[in-house]
N, C-alpha and C positions, 0 to 999 in steps of 0.2 A: 742401235737396232735392238728391239725387244725380243725376248724369248719367243713370243707369239709370232713375230715376223720371221724369225729363223725357222720356226716350225712350219709356218705357211709356205715359206720359200721351198721347203723340201716336200711339200704336199701332204704332210701328216696331219691327222686329227689328234686331238688331245688323247683320245682313247688309244690310238695306235702307239703314241709315244709312251703312255703309261704302261701298256702291255709290253713293249720292248724293254722298258726299264724294270719290269716286274714290280711295279708299285700300283697303288690304287689310283683311279682317276682323280679322286679328291686330292690325294697327295700331290699329284702332278699339277693340278689346278692351283694349289697353294704355292707351289714352286713358281709357276708361270706368272702368278699375280704378286710375287715377291713377298708372300706372307711368311714363308719359311725359306731357309737356305738349304739346298740339297747337301747331303753328306758327300764326302770326296768320291766314293765309289759311284754313286748315282750321278754326280756332276760329271765325272769322266765318261761314263756311259752316254750321258746326254750329249756331251760335246762330240763324242765319236758319232753318234746317231745323226746329229744335225750338221756334222762336219764343220765345227767351229772350234776355235782355240778355247780351252777351258778358262784361261785368264779372262776372256770376254764374258763368259757366263757368270763368273764370280766378280766381275767388274774390278779386276786387279790390274794395276799398271805394272807390267813386267820390269820396268826400269826401277821400280821402288821395292823390288823383292830381293835385291842383292844385299848380302850381308856385308856390312862395313867393318873394317878392322877397328878394334877399340883403342 
């Protein structure tokens, strides 16, 4: 599911999300269109606002994040 779909599912406009994240509308649009990756703080706030796992927003497979012994 895309970030836009998550946002629409919650009924937010891009402007509302940007305001909640305390970023510009343009910055949020870049994030939504995957032109930039949000920093950790913005990503966590966005995940909380949209009620999704941050791993989904960053497209990280949690099973691949475990540190393996050397």
